[in-house]
PyMOL commands that place a pseudoatom at each C-alpha (Angstrom):
pseudoatom trace, name=CA, resn=MET, resi=1, chain=A, elem=C, hetatm=0, pos=[-6.456, -20.329, -4.482]
pseudoatom trace, name=CA, resn=GLN, resi=2, chain=A, elem=C, hetatm=0, pos=[-5.114, -19.838, -7.979]
pseudoatom trace, name=CA, resn=ILE, resi=3, chain=A, elem=C, hetatm=0, pos=[-5.417, -17.027, -10.520]
pseudoatom trace, name=CA, resn=ILE, resi=4, chain=A, elem=C, hetatm=0, pos=[-4.818, -17.843, -14.171]
pseudoatom trace, name=CA, resn=HIS, resi=5, chain=A, elem=C, hetatm=0, pos=[-4.325, -15.165, -16.814]
pseudoatom trace, name=CA, resn=GLN, resi=6, chain=A, elem=C, hetatm=0, pos=[-4.031, -15.964, -20.527]
pseudoatom trace, name=CA, resn=GLY, resi=7, chain=A, elem=C, hetatm=0, pos=[-3.367, -19.611, -19.743]
pseudoatom trace, name=CA, resn=GLN, resi=8, chain=A, elem=C, hetatm=0, pos=[-0.561, -18.802, -17.276]
pseudoatom trace, name=CA, resn=LEU, resi=9, chain=A, elem=C, hetatm=0, pos=[-0.688, -19.339, -13.518]
pseudoatom trace, name=CA, resn=VAL, resi=10, chain=A, elem=C, hetatm=0, pos=[0.006, -15.905, -12.014]
pseudoatom trace, name=CA, resn=PHE, resi=11, chain=A, elem=C, hetatm=0, pos=[-0.964, -16.544, -8.382]
pseudoatom trace, name=CA, resn=ALA, resi=12, chain=A, elem=C, hetatm=0, pos=[-1.019, -19.655, -6.237]
pseudoatom trace, name=CA, resn=ASP, resi=13, chain=A, elem=C, hetatm=0, pos=[-1.516, -19.186, -2.522]
pseudoatom trace, name=CA, resn=SER, resi=14, chain=A, elem=C, hetatm=0, pos=[-3.938, -19.786, 0.318]
pseudoatom trace, name=CA, resn=ILE, resi=15, chain=A, elem=C, hetatm=0, pos=[-6.910, -17.570, 1.103]
pseudoatom trace, name=CA, resn=THR, resi=16, chain=A, elem=C, hetatm=0, pos=[-4.792, -16.223, 3.983]
pseudoatom trace, name=CA, resn=GLY, resi=17, chain=A, elem=C, hetatm=0, pos=[-2.078, -15.236, 1.512]
pseudoatom trace, name=CA, resn=LEU, resi=18, chain=A, elem=C, hetatm=0, pos=[-4.640, -13.445, -0.616]
pseudoatom trace, name=CA, resn=GLU, resi=19, chain=A, elem=C, hetatm=0, pos=[-6.022, -11.651, 2.449]
pseudoatom trace, name=CA, resn=GLN, resi=20, chain=A, elem=C, hetatm=0, pos=[-2.508, -10.440, 3.259]
pseudoatom trace, name=CA, resn=ARG, resi=21, chain=A, elem=C, hetatm=0, pos=[-2.291, -8.897, -0.224]
pseudoatom trace, name=CA, resn=LEU, resi=22, chain=A, elem=C, hetatm=0, pos=[-5.624, -7.149, 0.435]
pseudoatom trace, name=CA, resn=ASN, resi=23, chain=A, elem=C, hetatm=0, pos=[-4.435, -5.663, 3.728]
pseudoatom trace, name=CA, resn=ALA, resi=24, chain=A, elem=C, hetatm=0, pos=[-3.447, -2.049, 3.745]
pseudoatom trace, name=CA, resn=THR, resi=25, chain=A, elem=C, hetatm=0, pos=[0.216, -1.204, 3.343]
pseudoatom trace, name=CA, resn=SER, resi=26, chain=A, elem=C, hetatm=0, pos=[-0.442, 2.448, 2.704]
pseudoatom trace, name=CA, resn=LEU, resi=27, chain=A, elem=C, hetatm=0, pos=[-2.381, 5.325, 4.178]
pseudoatom trace, name=CA, resn=LEU, resi=28, chain=A, elem=C, hetatm=0, pos=[-4.172, 8.151, 2.457]
pseudoatom trace, name=CA, resn=ALA, resi=29, chain=A, elem=C, hetatm=0, pos=[-3.767, 11.462, 4.264]
pseudoatom trace, name=CA, resn=ALA, resi=30, chain=A, elem=C, hetatm=0, pos=[-4.922, 15.004, 3.615]
pseudoatom trace, name=CA, resn=PHE, resi=31, chain=A, elem=C, hetatm=0, pos=[-3.653, 18.155, 5.290]
pseudoatom trace, name=CA, resn=HIS, resi=32, chain=A, elem=C, hetatm=0, pos=[-4.590, 21.828, 5.184]
pseudoatom trace, name=CA, resn=ALA, resi=33, chain=A, elem=C, hetatm=0, pos=[-0.877, 22.665, 5.480]
pseudoatom trace, name=CA, resn=THR, resi=34, chain=A, elem=C, hetatm=0, pos=[0.820, 19.887, 3.500]
pseudoatom trace, name=CA, resn=PRO, resi=35, chain=A, elem=C, hetatm=0, pos=[4.184, 18.784, 4.920]
pseudoatom trace, name=CA, resn=ASP, resi=36, chain=A, elem=C, hetatm=0, pos=[7.237, 18.117, 2.782]
pseudoatom trace, name=CA, resn=LEU, resi=37, chain=A, elem=C, hetatm=0, pos=[7.472, 14.500, 1.653]
pseudoatom trace, name=CA, resn=PRO, resi=38, chain=A, elem=C, hetatm=0, pos=[10.978, 13.964, 3.114]
pseudoatom trace, name=CA, resn=ILE, resi=39, chain=A, elem=C, hetatm=0, pos=[9.576, 14.733, 6.583]
pseudoatom trace, name=CA, resn=LEU, resi=40, chain=A, elem=C, hetatm=0, pos=[6.890, 12.074, 6.141]
pseudoatom trace, name=CA, resn=GLN, resi=41, chain=A, elem=C, hetatm=0, pos=[9.421, 9.576, 4.820]
pseudoatom trace, name=CA, resn=GLN, resi=42, chain=A, elem=C, hetatm=0, pos=[11.415, 9.893, 8.051]
pseudoatom trace, name=CA, resn=LEU, resi=43, chain=A, elem=C, hetatm=0, pos=[8.530, 8.626, 10.207]
pseudoatom trace, name=CA, resn=PRO, resi=44, chain=A, elem=C, hetatm=0, pos=[9.136, 5.155, 11.693]
pseudoatom trace, name=CA, resn=GLY, resi=45, chain=A, elem=C, hetatm=0, pos=[8.054, 2.401, 9.317]
pseudoatom trace, name=CA, resn=VAL, resi=46, chain=A, elem=C, hetatm=0, pos=[7.402, 4.688, 6.339]
pseudoatom trace, name=CA, resn=SER, resi=47, chain=A, elem=C, hetatm=0, pos=[9.022, 3.438, 3.147]
pseudoatom trace, name=CA, resn=ALA, resi=48, chain=A, elem=C, hetatm=0, pos=[7.773, 6.126, 0.735]
pseudoatom trace, name=CA, resn=ALA, resi=49, chain=A, elem=C, hetatm=0, pos=[5.345, 9.011, 0.352]
pseudoatom trace, name=CA, resn=GLU, resi=50, chain=A, elem=C, hetatm=0, pos=[3.831, 10.469, -2.792]
pseudoatom trace, name=CA, resn=THR, resi=51, chain=A, elem=C, hetatm=0, pos=[1.495, 13.321, -3.604]
pseudoatom trace, name=CA, resn=LEU, resi=52, chain=A, elem=C, hetatm=0, pos=[-1.625, 12.280, -5.504]
pseudoatom trace, name=CA, resn=PRO, resi=53, chain=A, elem=C, hetatm=0, pos=[-3.322, 14.380, -8.195]
pseudoatom trace, name=CA, resn=ASP, resi=54, chain=A, elem=C, hetatm=0, pos=[-6.157, 15.273, -5.797]
pseudoatom trace, name=CA, resn=GLY, resi=55, chain=A, elem=C, hetatm=0, pos=[-3.684, 16.755, -3.275]
pseudoatom trace, name=CA, resn=ARG, resi=56, chain=A, elem=C, hetatm=0, pos=[-3.824, 13.881, -0.814]
pseudoatom trace, name=CA, resn=ILE, resi=57, chain=A, elem=C, hetatm=0, pos=[-0.684, 12.001, 0.134]
pseudoatom trace, name=CA, resn=ARG, resi=58, chain=A, elem=C, hetatm=0, pos=[-0.211, 8.241, -0.100]
pseudoatom trace, name=CA, resn=ILE, resi=59, chain=A, elem=C, hetatm=0, pos=[2.121, 7.019, 2.627]
pseudoatom trace, name=CA, resn=HIS, resi=60, chain=A, elem=C, hetatm=0, pos=[3.561, 3.525, 2.080]
pseudoatom trace, name=CA, resn=TYR, resi=61, chain=A, elem=C, hetatm=0, pos=[4.740, 1.573, 5.093]
pseudoatom trace, name=CA, resn=ARG, resi=62, chain=A, elem=C, hetatm=0, pos=[6.386, -1.747, 5.806]
pseudoatom trace, name=CA, resn=ASP, resi=63, chain=A, elem=C, hetatm=0, pos=[5.418, -3.697, 8.930]
pseudoatom trace, name=CA, resn=THR, resi=64, chain=A, elem=C, hetatm=0, pos=[4.197, -1.097, 11.402]
pseudoatom trace, name=CA, resn=ASP, resi=65, chain=A, elem=C, hetatm=0, pos=[1.299, 1.260, 10.708]
pseudoatom trace, name=CA, resn=PRO, resi=66, chain=A, elem=C, hetatm=0, pos=[2.721, 4.778, 11.201]
pseudoatom trace, name=CA, resn=SER, resi=67, chain=A, elem=C, hetatm=0, pos=[-0.686, 6.397, 11.927]
pseudoatom trace, name=CA, resn=GLU, resi=68, chain=A, elem=C, hetatm=0, pos=[0.051, 7.310, 15.540]
pseudoatom trace, name=CA, resn=ALA, resi=69, chain=A, elem=C, hetatm=0, pos=[3.450, 8.850, 14.725]
pseudoatom trace, name=CA, resn=LEU, resi=70, chain=A, elem=C, hetatm=0, pos=[1.913, 10.671, 11.775]
pseudoatom trace, name=CA, resn=ILE, resi=71, chain=A, elem=C, hetatm=0, pos=[-0.837, 12.167, 13.931]
pseudoatom trace, name=CA, resn=GLU, resi=72, chain=A, elem=C, hetatm=0, pos=[1.658, 13.264, 16.589]
pseudoatom trace, name=CA, resn=GLN, resi=73, chain=A, elem=C, hetatm=0, pos=[3.893, 14.883, 13.958]
pseudoatom trace, name=CA, resn=ALA, resi=74, chain=A, elem=C, hetatm=0, pos=[0.887, 16.539, 12.287]
pseudoatom trace, name=CA, resn=VAL, resi=75, chain=A, elem=C, hetatm=0, pos=[-0.140, 18.137, 15.594]
pseudoatom trace, name=CA, resn=ALA, resi=76, chain=A, elem=C, hetatm=0, pos=[3.425, 19.233, 16.401]
pseudoatom trace, name=CA, resn=GLY, resi=77, chain=A, elem=C, hetatm=0, pos=[3.942, 20.617, 12.886]
pseudoatom trace, name=CA, resn=HIS, resi=78, chain=A, elem=C, hetatm=0, pos=[0.529, 22.327, 12.682]
pseudoatom trace, name=CA, resn=TRP, resi=79, chain=A, elem=C, hetatm=0, pos=[-0.260, 20.478, 9.440]
pseudoatom trace, name=CA, resn=ARG, resi=80, chain=A, elem=C, hetatm=0, pos=[-4.001, 20.389, 10.234]
pseudoatom trace, name=CA, resn=LEU, resi=81, chain=A, elem=C, hetatm=0, pos=[-4.611, 16.779, 9.283]
pseudoatom trace, name=CA, resn=TYR, resi=82, chain=A, elem=C, hetatm=0, pos=[-8.236, 16.289, 8.205]
pseudoatom trace, name=CA, resn=GLU, resi=83, chain=A, elem=C, hetatm=0, pos=[-8.202, 12.843, 6.596]
pseudoatom trace, name=CA, resn=LEU, resi=84, chain=A, elem=C, hetatm=0, pos=[-6.351, 9.655, 7.442]
pseudoatom trace, name=CA, resn=ALA, resi=85, chain=A, elem=C, hetatm=0, pos=[-7.501, 6.273, 6.146]
pseudoatom trace, name=CA, resn=PRO, resi=86, chain=A, elem=C, hetatm=0, pos=[-5.908, 2.928, 5.345]
pseudoatom trace, name=CA, resn=GLU, resi=87, chain=A, elem=C, hetatm=0, pos=[-5.798, 2.209, 1.631]
pseudoatom trace, name=CA, resn=ARG, resi=88, chain=A, elem=C, hetatm=0, pos=[-7.032, -1.305, 1.075]
pseudoatom trace, name=CA, resn=ARG, resi=89, chain=A, elem=C, hetatm=0, pos=[-6.432, -2.974, -2.258]
pseudoatom trace, name=CA, resn=SER, resi=90, chain=A, elem=C, hetatm=0, pos=[-9.346, -4.507, -4.133]
pseudoatom trace, name=CA, resn=LEU, resi=91, chain=A, elem=C, hetatm=0, pos=[-9.312, -7.923, -5.788]
pseudoatom trace, name=CA, resn=GLU, resi=92, chain=A, elem=C, hetatm=0, pos=[-9.346, -6.112, -9.116]
pseudoatom trace, name=CA, resn=GLN, resi=93, chain=A, elem=C, hetatm=0, pos=[-6.211, -4.129, -8.188]
pseudoatom trace, name=CA, resn=ILE, resi=94, chain=A, elem=C, hetatm=0, pos=[-4.439, -7.321, -7.141]
pseudoatom trace, name=CA, resn=PHE, resi=95, chain=A, elem=C, hetatm=0, pos=[-5.420, -9.012, -10.404]
pseudoatom trace, name=CA, resn=ILE, resi=96, chain=A, elem=C, hetatm=0, pos=[-4.150, -6.057, -12.429]
pseudoatom trace, name=CA, resn=ASP, resi=97, chain=A, elem=C, hetatm=0, pos=[-0.886, -6.001, -10.463]
pseudoatom trace, name=CA, resn=LEU, resi=98, chain=A, elem=C, hetatm=0, pos=[-0.402, -9.727, -10.997]
pseudoatom trace, name=CA, resn=THR, resi=99, chain=A, elem=C, hetatm=0, pos=[-1.217, -9.722, -14.695]
pseudoatom trace, name=CA, resn=CYS, resi=100, chain=A, elem=C, hetatm=0, pos=[0.547, -6.514, -15.696]
pseudoatom trace, name=CA, resn=SER, resi=101, chain=A, elem=C, hetatm=0, pos=[3.731, -6.369, -13.644]
pseudoatom trace, name=CA, resn=GLU, resi=102, chain=A, elem=C, hetatm=0, pos=[4.875, -9.847, -12.613]
pseudoatom trace, name=CA, resn=PRO, resi=103, chain=A, elem=C, hetatm=0, pos=[6.013, -12.787, -14.717]
pseudoatom trace, name=CA, resn=ALA, resi=104, chain=A, elem=C, hetatm=0, pos=[3.879, -15.902, -14.443]
pseudoatom trace, name=CA, resn=ALA, resi=105, chain=A, elem=C, hetatm=0, pos=[4.535, -17.887, -11.278]
pseudoatom trace, name=CA, resn=ALA, resi=106, chain=A, elem=C, hetatm=0, pos=[5.061, -21.609, -11.250]
pseudoatom trace, name=CA, resn=ALA, resi=107, chain=A, elem=C, hetatm=0, pos=[2.523, -23.706, -9.397]
pseudoatom trace, name=CA, resn=PRO, resi=108, chain=A, elem=C, hetatm=0, pos=[3.723, -25.218, -6.127]
pseudoatom trace, name=CA, resn=GLY, resi=109, chain=A, elem=C, hetatm=0, pos=[5.928, -28.205, -6.912]
pseudoatom trace, name=CA, resn=GLU, resi=110, chain=A, elem=C, hetatm=0, pos=[6.554, -27.145, -10.526]
pseudoatom trace, name=CA, resn=ALA, resi=111, chain=A, elem=C, hetatm=0, pos=[9.824, -25.808, -11.867]
pseudoatom trace, name=CA, resn=ALA, resi=112, chain=A, elem=C, hetatm=0, pos=[9.810, -22.151, -12.883]
for i in range(1, 112): cmd.bond("trace and resi %d" % i, "trace and resi %d" % (i + 1))
show_as sticks, trace
zoom trace
């Protein structure tokens, strides 16, 4: 699969590669008693956490989904977790990311 933007090849990968970009690498969580971000960032696998304008927290993770550890910590810390959902990226978000933040990629076999 290839994505071309303004005459430049910005993505060249298999459908499997595209599906991997669609997979969640962050969670959206909401608490009645919001924990401090540094506490969330110490959970196994968590790479970053940020507070969103609506009060929810986006938790970015690397390889391992930290949901179970997050739930355990929320119970122990009395955070009163009431929402936890994977944040899946849309094709539109991927297109915007590719066309606004990355330089054009060379097609396989071409020099960059």
